[in-house]
KOLSE-215620 format. One record per residue (C-alpha): y, z, x negated. Coordinates in steps of 0.1 Angstrom, whole numbers, plus 5000, padded with zeros to 4 digits. Layout:
residues N
YZX ...
This chain:
residues 294
481551295015 485151355024 486251155055 489951215053 491450965029 495051025017 497050795040 499950765017 499250694980 502250624957 501350284945 503550274915 501850574900 498150474899 498550124886 500250004854 503349784860 501549454853 498449524874 499749424909 501249104895 497949004879 496149054911 498748844929 498248574903 494448594906 494548574944 497348324948 495148024956 493348234982 496548354997 497948005000 494747885016 495648105047 496847855073 500147915089 498347935122 496548245110 499748425099 500148745119 503248915133 504749135106 505049435129 503649695105 505149885075 503749685047 503949955020 502350215043 499549975053 498849875017 498850245008 496350315035 493950045023 494150154987 493750514997 490350445013 488950234984 487250544968 485450615002 484350255005 483050254969 480950564978 479550375008 479050044990 475350094983 474650175020 476749885032 474949635010 471549775019 471949805056 474149495064 472149205050 475148965050 477549215035 478649145000 479249474982 481849294960 484049284992 485249644983 486749534950 488049224966 489849424993 491449634966 492649324948 494149174980 495849504987 497449504952 498449144955 500049224989 501849514974 503249294947 504549034972 506349304991 507949474962 508949134948 510749064980 512449394979 513549324944 514748974954 517049134979 518549344951 518649064926 522449064928 522449434919 522149474881 519149674869 521549934854 522950014889 519450044903 518450254874 521450484879 520150564914 516650604901 517850854875 519751054901 516651064924 514351154894 516651444885 516851584920 513151564926 512151704892 514552004894 513252084929 509552034919 510052244888 511552524908 508652514933 506152514904 507852824889 507353004923 503652884924 504352684955 503452374935 500652344909 502552314876 499852084863 500751824890 503851754868 501851694836 502251314838 506051344841 507851224809 511551214816 511950934791 514250634789 513650274801 513150114834 509350134834 509250494823 511750574851 509550404876 506550594864 508350924866 509450844901 505850774910 504651104896 507251294916 506551094948 502951194945 503751554938 505851594969 503651394992 500451564982 502051914987 504451825015 502952075041 503352355015 506852265003 508752155035 511252415045 511252555009 513252274993 516352075000 514351754992 513851535023 511051285031 513751015032 514551094995 510851074986 510450745004 513550614987 512250724953 509050514959 511050204969 513450234940 510550284916 508849964929 512149774927 512549874891 509149744882 509549404898 513249384889 512349434853 510049124856 512748924873 515248944844 513748624828 513648444862 516048164868 518848254891 517948184928 514348114920 512148334943 509148504928 507348524961 508148314991 508448465026 505448265037 503248385008 504248745016 503248685052 500048515042 499048795018 499549055044 497648855070 494748825046 494849195039 494749285076 491849045082 489749175053 490449535061 489449465097 486249325085 485649635064 486349855094 483749675114 481149705087 481850075083 481750125121 478349975122 477150185092 478550505106 477550445143 475750775147 478350985128 481250835148 483550895118 484550535109 488150585121 488450875097 487050685068 488850355074 491750435099 493450165119 496550025103 498050025137 497650395143 500950595142 503150295136 506650375124 509850185127 513550275125 514750435093 511550385074 511250025084 514849965071 514150155039 511149945031 512849615039 510749505068 513649325085 512949165119 514448835108 511548795083 508848825109 506448545114 505648415149 503248665167 499548575167 497448595198 495548925197 492649055217 492449395198 494549615177 493949375148 495649045154 493648825131 489848845137 487748815106 484248675103 481448935101 477748925112 477548935149 475849225167 472849005175 472548895139 472549265128 470049355154 471849675164 474849785185 478049695166 481349865172 484149625175 487849705178 
């Protein structure tokens, strides 16, 4: 089993435009049930954190049978539920990004997206012709018209560059900042497209619901990390399978690019570990074996 999940997965590529919105709708009651007292400080890059969670889902599915068999109180459905919460959280974040750009017409956002798509595709095609990139990695690129197709193409190109970044850096004029911007613009196009029928000034996702969704995601991911830590006690590879969301935190330019402004932060929660909101899991005594906490 691979123990090195891809830490950055382009979210807008692997899920159809309506999928995150549906998960948000499905989980909305659960999100709103999170009390304000349990809302954590928004001191993480939400897109990167959500990408990390979604990136480890395949590994968790591979472990689901063992988790269910060896942790008597562990519900194997928690893996799918974690994915659903991650997609719901992703939707809340991209909806907020789009809200900030509501005054900017979609054509203007599309113009920037087209420019990024052209730059990335020309560079990727040149790299593919020199066998630095696998030409098949561009097979999902369509170059068609329409906001959603543009978003999909940007997602393809983001994935191409991120997956091969070690091989292409220094051999292309494309920067990581442009790749990050392409992901954000693609996400904004998807959500902005859905906002066109929304009444002026009516928010799709409130700031509190965004904070609640992220708090729920961190809590459930923490619970999953604890379960995997117990399961993989002897192998000592839990951090490779389900890495901490707080490892290698970034701020500065990427924080600004993803819209995690400080003035949106919720009041900090009291924390006793690297995960502020402690979840409920079987205790060490209930499991009958040593249990790795945070």
